[in-house]
Biopython code that builds the backbone (N, CA, C, O; Angstrom):
import numpy as np
from Bio.PDB.StructureBuilder import StructureBuilder

atoms = [
    (1, "MET", "N", (-4.405, -5.496, 24.196)),
    (1, "MET", "CA", (-3.413, -6.272, 23.470)),
    (1, "MET", "C", (-2.159, -5.416, 23.288)),
    (1, "MET", "O", (-2.245, -4.200, 23.120)),
    (2, "GLU", "N", (-1.017, -6.055, 23.324)),
    (2, "GLU", "CA", (0.260, -5.361, 23.161)),
    (2, "GLU", "C", (0.385, -4.772, 21.751)),
    (2, "GLU", "O", (-0.036, -5.389, 20.772)),
    (3, "THR", "N", (0.963, -3.584, 21.662)),
    (3, "THR", "CA", (1.125, -2.912, 20.373)),
    (3, "THR", "C", (1.939, -3.755, 19.396)),
    (3, "THR", "O", (1.596, -3.831, 18.216)),
    (4, "TRP", "N", (2.997, -4.380, 19.863)),
    (4, "TRP", "CA", (3.844, -5.154, 18.959)),
    (4, "TRP", "C", (3.092, -6.343, 18.364)),
    (4, "TRP", "O", (3.356, -6.739, 17.229)),
    (5, "ILE", "N", (2.166, -6.909, 19.119)),
    (5, "ILE", "CA", (1.361, -8.013, 18.597)),
    (5, "ILE", "C", (0.423, -7.491, 17.509)),
    (5, "ILE", "O", (0.266, -8.119, 16.462)),
    (6, "ILE", "N", (-0.199, -6.339, 17.764)),
    (6, "ILE", "CA", (-1.084, -5.728, 16.765)),
    (6, "ILE", "C", (-0.305, -5.456, 15.481)),
    (6, "ILE", "O", (-0.795, -5.734, 14.387)),
    (7, "LEU", "N", (0.905, -4.916, 15.610)),
    (7, "LEU", "CA", (1.728, -4.617, 14.433)),
    (7, "LEU", "C", (2.075, -5.885, 13.651)),
    (7, "LEU", "O", (2.027, -5.889, 12.421)),
    (8, "LEU", "N", (2.421, -6.951, 14.356)),
    (8, "LEU", "CA", (2.726, -8.212, 13.673)),
    (8, "LEU", "C", (1.506, -8.773, 12.950)),
    (8, "LEU", "O", (1.623, -9.281, 11.834)),
    (9, "VAL", "N", (0.336, -8.683, 13.583)),
    (9, "VAL", "CA", (-0.900, -9.176, 12.959)),
    (9, "VAL", "C", (-1.246, -8.336, 11.729)),
    (9, "VAL", "O", (-1.639, -8.880, 10.696)),
    (10, "ILE", "N", (-1.100, -7.011, 11.836)),
    (10, "ILE", "CA", (-1.345, -6.134, 10.681)),
    (10, "ILE", "C", (-0.436, -6.546, 9.523)),
    (10, "ILE", "O", (-0.894, -6.684, 8.389)),
    (11, "GLY", "N", (0.844, -6.739, 9.808)),
    (11, "GLY", "CA", (1.790, -7.145, 8.772)),
    (11, "GLY", "C", (1.455, -8.498, 8.174)),
    (11, "GLY", "O", (1.559, -8.689, 6.962)),
    (12, "LEU", "N", (1.055, -9.436, 9.019)),
    (12, "LEU", "CA", (0.702, -10.772, 8.546)),
    (12, "LEU", "C", (-0.510, -10.733, 7.623)),
    (12, "LEU", "O", (-0.494, -11.328, 6.546)),
    (13, "VAL", "N", (-1.555, -10.035, 8.042)),
    (13, "VAL", "CA", (-2.774, -9.928, 7.228)),
    (13, "VAL", "C", (-2.473, -9.218, 5.909)),
    (13, "VAL", "O", (-2.905, -9.667, 4.848)),
    (14, "ALA", "N", (-1.733, -8.111, 5.977)),
    (14, "ALA", "CA", (-1.391, -7.369, 4.759)),
    (14, "ALA", "C", (-0.543, -8.219, 3.827)),
    (14, "ALA", "O", (-0.743, -8.201, 2.612)),
    (15, "GLY", "N", (0.397, -8.961, 4.385)),
    (15, "GLY", "CA", (1.250, -9.814, 3.569)),
    (15, "GLY", "C", (0.475, -10.925, 2.887)),
    (15, "GLY", "O", (0.681, -11.201, 1.705)),
    (16, "ILE", "N", (-0.415, -11.561, 3.631)),
    (16, "ILE", "CA", (-1.225, -12.637, 3.051)),
    (16, "ILE", "C", (-2.102, -12.093, 1.930)),
    (16, "ILE", "O", (-2.135, -12.656, 0.836)),
    (17, "LEU", "N", (-2.814, -10.997, 2.200)),
    (17, "LEU", "CA", (-3.689, -10.425, 1.173)),
    (17, "LEU", "C", (-2.898, -9.936, -0.034)),
    (17, "LEU", "O", (-3.353, -10.067, -1.171)),
    (18, "SER", "N", (-1.729, -9.380, 0.205)),
    (18, "SER", "CA", (-0.890, -8.912, -0.895)),
    (18, "SER", "C", (-0.461, -10.084, -1.767)),
    (18, "SER", "O", (-0.499, -9.998, -2.994)),
    (19, "GLY", "N", (-0.058, -11.167, -1.136)),
    (19, "GLY", "CA", (0.356, -12.340, -1.890)),
    (19, "GLY", "C", (-0.792, -13.026, -2.603)),
    (19, "GLY", "O", (-0.616, -13.542, -3.707)),
    (20, "VAL", "N", (-1.973, -13.039, -1.984)),
    (20, "VAL", "CA", (-3.123, -13.741, -2.551)),
    (20, "VAL", "C", (-3.772, -12.951, -3.677)),
    (20, "VAL", "O", (-4.030, -13.501, -4.747)),
    (21, "VAL", "N", (-4.038, -11.673, -3.451)),
    (21, "VAL", "CA", (-4.780, -10.902, -4.451)),
    (21, "VAL", "C", (-3.973, -9.780, -5.093)),
    (21, "VAL", "O", (-4.504, -9.028, -5.910)),
    (22, "GLY", "N", (-2.700, -9.658, -4.735)),
    (22, "GLY", "CA", (-1.830, -8.702, -5.401)),
    (22, "GLY", "C", (-2.061, -7.248, -5.027)),
    (22, "GLY", "O", (-1.605, -6.349, -5.733)),
    (23, "ILE", "N", (-2.768, -7.004, -3.922)),
    (23, "ILE", "CA", (-2.992, -5.620, -3.506)),
    (23, "ILE", "C", (-1.745, -5.088, -2.823)),
    (23, "ILE", "O", (-0.937, -5.850, -2.292)),
    (24, "GLY", "N", (-1.602, -3.795, -2.845)),
    (24, "GLY", "CA", (-0.534, -3.186, -2.087)),
    (24, "GLY", "C", (-0.854, -3.279, -0.602)),
    (24, "GLY", "O", (-2.004, -3.110, -0.196)),
    (25, "GLY", "N", (0.145, -3.541, 0.187)),
    (25, "GLY", "CA", (-0.063, -3.665, 1.622)),
    (25, "GLY", "C", (-0.640, -2.417, 2.258)),
    (25, "GLY", "O", (-1.267, -2.486, 3.315)),
    (26, "GLY", "N", (-0.430, -1.270, 1.615)),
    (26, "GLY", "CA", (-0.926, -0.010, 2.155)),
    (26, "GLY", "C", (-2.432, 0.041, 2.305)),
    (26, "GLY", "O", (-2.950, 0.751, 3.167)),
    (27, "ILE", "N", (-3.139, -0.707, 1.473)),
    (27, "ILE", "CA", (-4.600, -0.722, 1.555)),
    (27, "ILE", "C", (-5.048, -1.293, 2.894)),
    (27, "ILE", "O", (-6.092, -0.906, 3.419)),
    (28, "ILE", "N", (-4.271, -2.199, 3.441)),
    (28, "ILE", "CA", (-4.577, -2.803, 4.733)),
    (28, "ILE", "C", (-3.860, -2.074, 5.865)),
    (28, "ILE", "O", (-4.465, -1.748, 6.886)),
    (29, "ILE", "N", (-2.575, -1.823, 5.676)),
    (29, "ILE", "CA", (-1.739, -1.306, 6.761)),
    (29, "ILE", "C", (-2.117, 0.113, 7.160)),
    (29, "ILE", "O", (-2.212, 0.410, 8.351)),
    (30, "ILE", "N", (-2.332, 0.992, 6.194)),
    (30, "ILE", "CA", (-2.631, 2.391, 6.528)),
    (30, "ILE", "C", (-3.903, 2.519, 7.358)),
    (30, "ILE", "O", (-3.863, 3.143, 8.419)),
    (31, "PRO", "N", (-5.032, 1.954, 6.923)),
    (31, "PRO", "CA", (-6.224, 2.061, 7.775)),
    (31, "PRO", "C", (-6.031, 1.403, 9.148)),
    (31, "PRO", "O", (-6.538, 1.902, 10.153)),
    (32, "ALA", "N", (-5.304, 0.288, 9.188)),
    (32, "ALA", "CA", (-5.082, -0.384, 10.470)),
    (32, "ALA", "C", (-4.273, 0.494, 11.421)),
    (32, "ALA", "O", (-4.605, 0.587, 12.602)),
    (33, "LEU", "N", (-3.227, 1.133, 10.929)),
    (33, "LEU", "CA", (-2.426, 2.013, 11.785)),
    (33, "LEU", "C", (-3.239, 3.201, 12.283)),
    (33, "LEU", "O", (-3.118, 3.603, 13.441)),
    (34, "VAL", "N", (-4.070, 3.761, 11.403)),
    (34, "VAL", "CA", (-4.889, 4.921, 11.784)),
    (34, "VAL", "C", (-5.980, 4.510, 12.774)),
    (34, "VAL", "O", (-6.163, 5.158, 13.804)),
    (35, "LEU", "N", (-6.701, 3.438, 12.461)),
    (35, "LEU", "CA", (-7.867, 3.060, 13.267)),
    (35, "LEU", "C", (-7.515, 2.294, 14.542)),
    (35, "LEU", "O", (-8.164, 2.482, 15.571)),
    (36, "LEU", "N", (-6.505, 1.442, 14.489)),
    (36, "LEU", "CA", (-6.175, 0.618, 15.653)),
    (36, "LEU", "C", (-5.130, 1.238, 16.570)),
    (36, "LEU", "O", (-5.161, 1.031, 17.783)),
    (37, "LEU", "N", (-4.203, 2.002, 15.988)),
    (37, "LEU", "CA", (-3.095, 2.531, 16.782)),
    (37, "LEU", "C", (-3.030, 4.052, 16.799)),
    (37, "LEU", "O", (-2.052, 4.631, 17.271)),
    (38, "ASN", "N", (-4.066, 4.694, 16.285)),
    (38, "ASN", "CA", (-4.186, 6.158, 16.326)),
    (38, "ASN", "C", (-3.023, 6.908, 15.674)),
    (38, "ASN", "O", (-2.648, 7.988, 16.131)),
    (39, "PHE", "N", (-2.455, 6.343, 14.614)),
    (39, "PHE", "CA", (-1.447, 7.061, 13.842)),
    (39, "PHE", "C", (-2.135, 8.200, 13.100)),
    (39, "PHE", "O", (-3.317, 8.096, 12.769)),
    (40, "SER", "N", (-1.413, 9.282, 12.835)),
    (40, "SER", "CA", (-1.938, 10.293, 11.922)),
    (40, "SER", "C", (-1.887, 9.690, 10.520)),
    (40, "SER", "O", (-1.147, 8.736, 10.279)),
    (41, "GLN", "N", (-2.665, 10.240, 9.606)),
    (41, "GLN", "CA", (-2.677, 9.726, 8.234)),
    (41, "GLN", "C", (-1.280, 9.798, 7.622)),
    (41, "GLN", "O", (-0.831, 8.846, 6.982)),
    (42, "LYS", "N", (-0.594, 10.924, 7.816)),
    (42, "LYS", "CA", (0.746, 11.087, 7.245)),
    (42, "LYS", "C", (1.739, 10.098, 7.848)),
    (42, "LYS", "O", (2.569, 9.538, 7.131)),
    (43, "SER", "N", (1.661, 9.880, 9.160)),
    (43, "SER", "CA", (2.567, 8.918, 9.799)),
    (43, "SER", "C", (2.301, 7.500, 9.310)),
    (43, "SER", "O", (3.234, 6.728, 9.088)),
    (44, "ALA", "N", (1.030, 7.162, 9.144)),
    (44, "ALA", "CA", (0.678, 5.825, 8.652)),
    (44, "ALA", "C", (1.195, 5.623, 7.230)),
    (44, "ALA", "O", (1.737, 4.565, 6.911)),
    (45, "GLN", "N", (1.031, 6.626, 6.381)),
    (45, "GLN", "CA", (1.490, 6.519, 5.001)),
    (45, "GLN", "C", (3.012, 6.463, 4.931)),
    (45, "GLN", "O", (3.567, 5.650, 4.191)),
    (46, "GLY", "N", (3.687, 7.311, 5.685)),
    (46, "GLY", "CA", (5.150, 7.307, 5.681)),
    (46, "GLY", "C", (5.722, 5.997, 6.199)),
    (46, "GLY", "O", (6.675, 5.462, 5.632)),
    (47, "THR", "N", (5.141, 5.482, 7.275)),
    (47, "THR", "CA", (5.592, 4.214, 7.845)),
    (47, "THR", "C", (5.382, 3.077, 6.855)),
    (47, "THR", "O", (6.248, 2.216, 6.699)),
    (48, "THR", "N", (4.239, 3.073, 6.190)),
    (48, "THR", "CA", (3.938, 2.025, 5.218)),
    (48, "THR", "C", (4.895, 2.086, 4.034)),
    (48, "THR", "O", (5.358, 1.048, 3.561)),
    (49, "LEU", "N", (5.195, 3.276, 3.553)),
    (49, "LEU", "CA", (6.149, 3.405, 2.451)),
    (49, "LEU", "C", (7.528, 2.890, 2.858)),
    (49, "LEU", "O", (8.217, 2.256, 2.060)),
    (50, "ALA", "N", (7.929, 3.164, 4.100)),
    (50, "ALA", "CA", (9.244, 2.720, 4.570)),
    (50, "ALA", "C", (9.352, 1.196, 4.606)),
    (50, "ALA", "O", (10.416, 0.646, 4.323)),
    (51, "LEU", "N", (8.263, 0.515, 4.949)),
    (51, "LEU", "CA", (8.347, -0.941, 5.040)),
    (51, "LEU", "C", (8.218, -1.630, 3.691)),
    (51, "LEU", "O", (8.497, -2.824, 3.586)),
    (52, "MET", "N", (7.806, -0.915, 2.665)),
    (52, "MET", "CA", (7.637, -1.518, 1.345)),
    (52, "MET", "C", (8.950, -1.634, 0.570)),
    (52, "MET", "O", (8.974, -2.175, -0.536)),
    (53, "VAL", "N", (10.025, -1.134, 1.141)),
    (53, "VAL", "CA", (11.324, -1.226, 0.489)),
    (53, "VAL", "C", (11.691, -2.712, 0.359)),
    (53, "VAL", "O", (11.417, -3.497, 1.267)),
    (54, "PRO", "N", (12.309, -3.101, -0.768)),
    (54, "PRO", "CA", (12.679, -4.516, -0.932)),
    (54, "PRO", "C", (13.434, -5.011, 0.293)),
    (54, "PRO", "O", (14.110, -4.223, 0.954)),
    (55, "PRO", "N", (13.337, -6.281, 0.606)),
    (55, "PRO", "CA", (12.917, -7.407, -0.216)),
    (55, "PRO", "C", (11.455, -7.826, -0.063)),
    (55, "PRO", "O", (11.074, -8.869, -0.595)),
    (56, "ILE", "N", (10.633, -7.068, 0.631)),
    (56, "ILE", "CA", (9.262, -7.509, 0.881)),
    (56, "ILE", "C", (8.514, -7.803, -0.417)),
    (56, "ILE", "O", (8.005, -8.909, -0.599)),
    (57, "GLY", "N", (8.444, -6.834, -1.309)),
    (57, "GLY", "CA", (7.739, -7.053, -2.565)),
    (57, "GLY", "C", (8.436, -8.077, -3.452)),
    (57, "GLY", "O", (7.786, -8.780, -4.225)),
    (58, "PHE", "N", (9.750, -8.158, -3.338)),
    (58, "PHE", "CA", (10.516, -9.081, -4.170)),
    (58, "PHE", "C", (10.107, -10.530, -3.934)),
    (58, "PHE", "O", (9.958, -11.296, -4.885)),
    (59, "LEU", "N", (9.926, -10.903, -2.684)),
    (59, "LEU", "CA", (9.606, -12.296, -2.370)),
    (59, "LEU", "C", (8.263, -12.714, -2.957)),
    (59, "LEU", "O", (8.136, -13.808, -3.507)),
    (60, "ALA", "N", (7.271, -11.853, -2.840)),
    (60, "ALA", "CA", (5.956, -12.168, -3.412)),
    (60, "ALA", "C", (6.026, -12.176, -4.941)),
    (60, "ALA", "O", (5.465, -13.062, -5.586)),
    (61, "ALA", "N", (6.712, -11.195, -5.512)),
    (61, "ALA", "CA", (6.835, -11.129, -6.973)),
    (61, "ALA", "C", (7.580, -12.347, -7.516)),
    (61, "ALA", "O", (7.246, -12.852, -8.588)),
    (62, "TRP", "N", (8.573, -12.814, -6.791)),
    (62, "TRP", "CA", (9.347, -13.973, -7.229)),
    (62, "TRP", "C", (8.456, -15.209, -7.366)),
    (62, "TRP", "O", (8.602, -15.982, -8.313)),
    (63, "ALA", "N", (7.543, -15.392, -6.426)),
    (63, "ALA", "CA", (6.623, -16.532, -6.487)),
    (63, "ALA", "C", (5.767, -16.466, -7.756)),
    (63, "ALA", "O", (5.538, -17.485, -8.407)),
    (64, "TYR", "N", (5.302, -15.276, -8.101)),
    (64, "TYR", "CA", (4.516, -15.096, -9.326)),
    (64, "TYR", "C", (5.400, -15.262, -10.569)),
    (64, "TYR", "O", (4.984, -15.875, -11.552)),
    (65, "TYR", "N", (6.608, -14.718, -10.521)),
    (65, "TYR", "CA", (7.538, -14.785, -11.653)),
    (65, "TYR", "C", (7.862, -16.233, -12.019)),
    (65, "TYR", "O", (7.898, -16.586, -13.197)),
    (66, "LYS", "N", (8.094, -17.058, -11.017)),
    (66, "LYS", "CA", (8.430, -18.464, -11.262)),
    (66, "LYS", "C", (7.314, -19.199, -11.998)),
    (66, "LYS", "O", (7.568, -20.200, -12.668)),
    (67, "GLN", "N", (6.099, -18.718, -11.878)),
    (67, "GLN", "CA", (4.965, -19.339, -12.553)),
    (67, "GLN", "C", (4.631, -18.655, -13.886)),
    (67, "GLN", "O", (3.671, -19.027, -14.561)),
    (68, "GLY", "N", (5.442, -17.646, -14.256)),
    (68, "GLY", "CA", (5.240, -16.967, -15.531)),
    (68, "GLY", "C", (4.214, -15.844, -15.501)),
    (68, "GLY", "O", (3.679, -15.463, -16.542)),
    (69, "PHE", "N", (3.937, -15.314, -14.319)),
    (69, "PHE", "CA", (2.902, -14.294, -14.188)),
    (69, "PHE", "C", (3.445, -12.886, -13.954)),
    (69, "PHE", "O", (2.738, -12.048, -13.395)),
    (70, "VAL", "N", (4.669, -12.609, -14.364)),
    (70, "VAL", "CA", (5.229, -11.264, -14.227)),
    (70, "VAL", "C", (5.738, -10.818, -15.592)),
    (70, "VAL", "O", (6.539, -11.513, -16.216)),
    (71, "ASP", "N", (5.274, -9.663, -16.055)),
    (71, "ASP", "CA", (5.762, -9.065, -17.292)),
    (71, "ASP", "C", (6.817, -8.033, -16.894)),
    (71, "ASP", "O", (6.489, -6.930, -16.456)),
    (72, "ILE", "N", (8.086, -8.408, -17.052)),
    (72, "ILE", "CA", (9.199, -7.570, -16.596)),
    (72, "ILE", "C", (9.196, -6.202, -17.274)),
    (72, "ILE", "O", (9.447, -5.196, -16.610)),
    (73, "LYS", "N", (8.917, -6.136, -18.581)),
    (73, "LYS", "CA", (8.899, -4.845, -19.288)),
    (73, "LYS", "C", (7.838, -3.919, -18.706)),
    (73, "LYS", "O", (8.102, -2.744, -18.453)),
    (74, "VAL", "N", (6.653, -4.448, -18.499)),
    (74, "VAL", "CA", (5.566, -3.638, -17.938)),
    (74, "VAL", "C", (5.941, -3.174, -16.534)),
    (74, "VAL", "O", (5.768, -2.002, -16.199)),
    (75, "ALA", "N", (6.453, -4.086, -15.718)),
    (75, "ALA", "CA", (6.835, -3.731, -14.347)),
    (75, "ALA", "C", (7.917, -2.654, -14.333)),
    (75, "ALA", "O", (7.858, -1.725, -13.526)),
    (76, "ALA", "N", (8.907, -2.773, -15.225)),
    (76, "ALA", "CA", (9.998, -1.795, -15.273)),
    (76, "ALA", "C", (9.494, -0.414, -15.671)),
    (76, "ALA", "O", (9.895, 0.587, -15.076)),
    (77, "LEU", "N", (8.619, -0.350, -16.672)),
    (77, "LEU", "CA", (8.088, 0.946, -17.110)),
    (77, "LEU", "C", (7.230, 1.591, -16.026)),
    (77, "LEU", "O", (7.331, 2.792, -15.780)),
    (78, "ILE", "N", (6.390, 0.793, -15.383)),
    (78, "ILE", "CA", (5.574, 1.334, -14.293)),
    (78, "ILE", "C", (6.475, 1.808, -13.158)),
    (78, "ILE", "O", (6.204, 2.837, -12.539)),
    (79, "CYS", "N", (7.538, 1.067, -12.884)),
    (79, "CYS", "CA", (8.465, 1.421, -11.807)),
    (79, "CYS", "C", (9.093, 2.793, -12.041)),
    (79, "CYS", "O", (9.222, 3.585, -11.107)),
    (80, "VAL", "N", (9.480, 3.074, -13.276)),
    (80, "VAL", "CA", (10.072, 4.376, -13.595)),
    (80, "VAL", "C", (9.086, 5.495, -13.266)),
    (80, "VAL", "O", (9.446, 6.470, -12.607)),
    (81, "GLY", "N", (7.853, 5.353, -13.723)),
    (81, "GLY", "CA", (6.834, 6.354, -13.413)),
    (81, "GLY", "C", (6.518, 6.413, -11.932)),
    (81, "GLY", "O", (6.274, 7.488, -11.384)),
    (82, "PHE", "N", (6.523, 5.253, -11.281)),
    (82, "PHE", "CA", (6.199, 5.179, -9.860)),
    (82, "PHE", "C", (7.225, 5.919, -9.009)),
    (82, "PHE", "O", (6.866, 6.582, -8.036)),
    (83, "VAL", "N", (8.501, 5.805, -9.375)),
    (83, "VAL", "CA", (9.552, 6.493, -8.620)),
    (83, "VAL", "C", (9.308, 7.997, -8.625)),
    (83, "VAL", "O", (9.327, 8.633, -7.571)),
    (84, "LEU", "N", (9.081, 8.561, -9.794)),
    (84, "LEU", "CA", (8.822, 9.997, -9.898)),
    (84, "LEU", "C", (7.495, 10.358, -9.240)),
    (84, "LEU", "O", (7.414, 11.326, -8.484)),
    (85, "GLY", "N", (6.463, 9.582, -9.525)),
    (85, "GLY", "CA", (5.139, 9.867, -8.972)),
    (85, "GLY", "C", (5.096, 9.797, -7.459)),
    (85, "GLY", "O", (4.451, 10.626, -6.818)),
    (86, "SER", "N", (5.775, 8.815, -6.879)),
    (86, "SER", "CA", (5.751, 8.699, -5.420)),
    (86, "SER", "C", (6.488, 9.861, -4.759)),
    (86, "SER", "O", (6.082, 10.335, -3.698)),
    (87, "PHE", "N", (7.568, 10.319, -5.386)),
    (87, "PHE", "CA", (8.291, 11.479, -4.859)),
    (87, "PHE", "C", (7.413, 12.727, -4.909)),
    (87, "PHE", "O", (7.298, 13.455, -3.923)),
    (88, "LEU", "N", (6.791, 12.969, -6.072)),
    (88, "LEU", "CA", (5.925, 14.145, -6.217)),
    (88, "LEU", "C", (4.716, 14.055, -5.285)),
    (88, "LEU", "O", (4.320, 15.052, -4.680)),
    (89, "GLY", "N", (4.132, 12.866, -5.170)),
    (89, "GLY", "CA", (2.986, 12.674, -4.283)),
    (89, "GLY", "C", (3.339, 12.923, -2.825)),
    (89, "GLY", "O", (2.562, 13.530, -2.088)),
    (90, "ALA", "N", (4.511, 12.456, -2.412)),
    (90, "ALA", "CA", (4.946, 12.667, -1.028)),
    (90, "ALA", "C", (5.176, 14.151, -0.747)),
    (90, "ALA", "O", (4.822, 14.644, 0.324)),
    (91, "LYS", "N", (5.767, 14.860, -1.706)),
    (91, "LYS", "CA", (5.980, 16.305, -1.532)),
    (91, "LYS", "C", (4.638, 17.029, -1.420)),
    (91, "LYS", "O", (4.480, 17.902, -0.567)),
    (92, "TRP", "N", (3.674, 16.678, -2.265)),
    (92, "TRP", "CA", (2.345, 17.298, -2.243)),
    (92, "TRP", "C", (1.641, 17.002, -0.921)),
    (92, "TRP", "O", (0.990, 17.876, -0.349)),
    (93, "THR", "N", (1.774, 15.770, -0.440)),
    (93, "THR", "CA", (1.128, 15.362, 0.807)),
    (93, "THR", "C", (1.533, 16.261, 1.973)),
    (93, "THR", "O", (0.717, 16.538, 2.852)),
    (94, "MET", "N", (2.764, 16.711, 1.988)),
    (94, "MET", "CA", (3.244, 17.546, 3.093)),
    (94, "MET", "C", (2.580, 18.921, 3.118)),
    (94, "MET", "O", (2.688, 19.643, 4.109)),
    (95, "THR", "N", (1.896, 19.283, 2.035)),
    (95, "THR", "CA", (1.276, 20.609, 1.964)),
    (95, "THR", "C", (-0.210, 20.602, 2.311)),
    (95, "THR", "O", (-0.828, 21.665, 2.379)),
    (96, "ILE", "N", (-0.799, 19.418, 2.532)),
    (96, "ILE", "CA", (-2.234, 19.351, 2.823)),
    (96, "ILE", "C", (-2.468, 18.824, 4.235)),
    (96, "ILE", "O", (-1.605, 18.164, 4.812)),
    (97, "SER", "N", (-3.628, 19.119, 4.778)),
    (97, "SER", "CA", (-3.938, 18.719, 6.153)),
    (97, "SER", "C", (-4.171, 17.218, 6.253)),
    (97, "SER", "O", (-4.484, 16.552, 5.266)),
    (98, "ASP", "N", (-4.010, 16.702, 7.467)),
    (98, "ASP", "CA", (-4.230, 15.286, 7.723)),
    (98, "ASP", "C", (-5.676, 14.890, 7.423)),
    (98, "ASP", "O", (-5.927, 13.816, 6.876)),
    (99, "GLY", "N", (-6.616, 15.748, 7.776)),
    (99, "GLY", "CA", (-8.029, 15.459, 7.517)),
    (99, "GLY", "C", (-8.331, 15.361, 6.032)),
    (99, "GLY", "O", (-9.048, 14.460, 5.598)),
    (100, "THR", "N", (-7.788, 16.283, 5.256)),
    (100, "THR", "CA", (-7.979, 16.253, 3.805)),
    (100, "THR", "C", (-7.338, 15.007, 3.213)),
    (100, "THR", "O", (-7.913, 14.363, 2.335)),
    (101, "LEU", "N", (-6.159, 14.673, 3.690)),
    (101, "LEU", "CA", (-5.456, 13.490, 3.204)),
    (101, "LEU", "C", (-6.251, 12.214, 3.499)),
    (101, "LEU", "O", (-6.323, 11.317, 2.659)),
    (102, "LYS", "N", (-6.835, 12.139, 4.673)),
    (102, "LYS", "CA", (-7.647, 10.980, 5.048)),
    (102, "LYS", "C", (-8.856, 10.852, 4.119)),
    (102, "LYS", "O", (-9.224, 9.747, 3.720)),
    (103, "LYS", "N", (-9.466, 11.979, 3.781)),
    (103, "LYS", "CA", (-10.613, 11.967, 2.858)),
    (103, "LYS", "C", (-10.186, 11.507, 1.461)),
    (103, "LYS", "O", (-10.870, 10.695, 0.837)),
    (104, "ILE", "N", (-9.061, 12.022, 0.975)),
    (104, "ILE", "CA", (-8.557, 11.623, -0.341)),
    (104, "ILE", "C", (-8.287, 10.122, -0.364)),
    (104, "ILE", "O", (-8.680, 9.430, -1.303)),
    (105, "PHE", "N", (-7.619, 9.624, 0.665)),
    (105, "PHE", "CA", (-7.304, 8.194, 0.756)),
    (105, "PHE", "C", (-8.581, 7.360, 0.731)),
    (105, "PHE", "O", (-8.655, 6.358, 0.019)),
    (106, "SER", "N", (-9.580, 7.767, 1.501)),
    (106, "SER", "CA", (-10.851, 7.037, 1.568)),
    (106, "SER", "C", (-11.571, 7.035, 0.225)),
    (106, "SER", "O", (-12.093, 6.004, -0.202)),
    (107, "ILE", "N", (-11.600, 8.176, -0.436)),
    (107, "ILE", "CA", (-12.271, 8.278, -1.739)),
    (107, "ILE", "C", (-11.583, 7.387, -2.770)),
    (107, "ILE", "O", (-12.251, 6.713, -3.556)),
    (108, "VAL", "N", (-10.256, 7.382, -2.768)),
    (108, "VAL", "CA", (-9.520, 6.528, -3.706)),
    (108, "VAL", "C", (-9.868, 5.060, -3.472)),
    (108, "VAL", "O", (-10.107, 4.324, -4.429)),
    (109, "LEU", "N", (-9.901, 4.628, -2.213)),
    (109, "LEU", "CA", (-10.250, 3.234, -1.912)),
    (109, "LEU", "C", (-11.663, 2.900, -2.376)),
    (109, "LEU", "O", (-11.897, 1.833, -2.944)),
    (110, "ILE", "N", (-12.598, 3.806, -2.135)),
    (110, "ILE", "CA", (-13.996, 3.577, -2.548)),
    (110, "ILE", "C", (-14.097, 3.484, -4.069)),
    (110, "ILE", "O", (-14.751, 2.582, -4.593)),
    (111, "LEU", "N", (-13.454, 4.410, -4.781)),
    (111, "LEU", "CA", (-13.511, 4.398, -6.247)),
    (111, "LEU", "C", (-12.906, 3.120, -6.830)),
    (111, "LEU", "O", (-13.447, 2.545, -7.774)),
    (112, "ILE", "N", (-11.789, 2.687, -6.267)),
    (112, "ILE", "CA", (-11.173, 1.446, -6.740)),
    (112, "ILE", "C", (-12.101, 0.264, -6.483)),
    (112, "ILE", "O", (-12.282, -0.590, -7.352)),
    (113, "ALA", "N", (-12.685, 0.216, -5.294)),
    (113, "ALA", "CA", (-13.599, -0.882, -4.956)),
    (113, "ALA", "C", (-14.803, -0.904, -5.894)),
    (113, "ALA", "O", (-15.187, -1.966, -6.383)),
    (114, "LEU", "N", (-15.395, 0.253, -6.147)),
    (114, "LEU", "CA", (-16.553, 0.321, -7.040)),
    (114, "LEU", "C", (-16.193, -0.110, -8.459)),
    (114, "LEU", "O", (-16.942, -0.852, -9.094)),
    (115, "LYS", "N", (-15.062, 0.349, -8.949)),
    (115, "LYS", "CA", (-14.614, -0.017, -10.293)),
    (115, "LYS", "C", (-14.434, -1.529, -10.398)),
    (115, "LYS", "O", (-14.851, -2.144, -11.379)),
    (116, "MET", "N", (-13.816, -2.117, -9.391)),
    (116, "MET", "CA", (-13.580, -3.558, -9.431)),
    (116, "MET", "C", (-14.881, -4.346, -9.290)),
    (116, "MET", "O", (-15.049, -5.385, -9.930)),
    (117, "LEU", "N", (-15.793, -3.864, -8.465)),
    (117, "LEU", "CA", (-17.071, -4.555, -8.275)),
    (117, "LEU", "C", (-17.918, -4.567, -9.539)),
    (117, "LEU", "O", (-18.585, -5.559, -9.834)),
    (118, "PHE", "N", (-17.894, -3.467, -10.287)),
    (118, "PHE", "CA", (-18.797, -3.325, -11.422)),
    (118, "PHE", "C", (-18.143, -3.506, -12.792)),
    (118, "PHE", "O", (-18.806, -3.324, -13.813)),
    (119, "SER", "N", (-16.863, -3.858, -12.834)),
    (119, "SER", "CA", (-16.231, -4.102, -14.137)),
    (119, "SER", "C", (-16.451, -5.559, -14.542)),
    (119, "SER", "O", (-16.654, -6.437, -13.704)),
    (120, "LYS", "N", (-16.404, -5.783, -15.840)),
    (120, "LYS", "CA", (-16.665, -7.142, -16.352)),
    (120, "LYS", "C", (-15.457, -8.007, -16.292)),
    (120, "LYS", "O", (-15.512, -9.173, -16.683)),
]
sb = StructureBuilder()
sb.init_structure("model")
sb.init_model(0)
sb.init_chain("A")
sb.init_seg("    ")
for serial, (resi, resn, name, xyz) in enumerate(atoms, 1):
    if name == "N":
        sb.init_residue(resn, " ", resi, " ")
    sb.init_atom(name, np.array(xyz, "f"), 0.0, 1.0, " ", f" {name:<3s}", serial, name[0])
structure = sb.get_structure()
């Protein structure tokens, strides 16, 4: 299959899941880039961060906002922390190996999945 078709399908699936269940597209896109297109972990993460720049998130958030499901104060406060945290996280990522980064990413996904499966 052509690479551009795979990329469009990855984006479509990530977009649908993001809109339906509110997950970050990175949960879908990063593993897909690594497993299907042999991206390094760092390249997959960097590419995913680059595509998350507005208006992508804005369009999905707007649909929720129109129905009264967005708390602007909470989103703004998280955004402030996220800006600093993402910068610090990206700087730290450059100091660790791709293999270690892949393990960290996998463990985070597993822990989140377990927490969601077993929470009330």
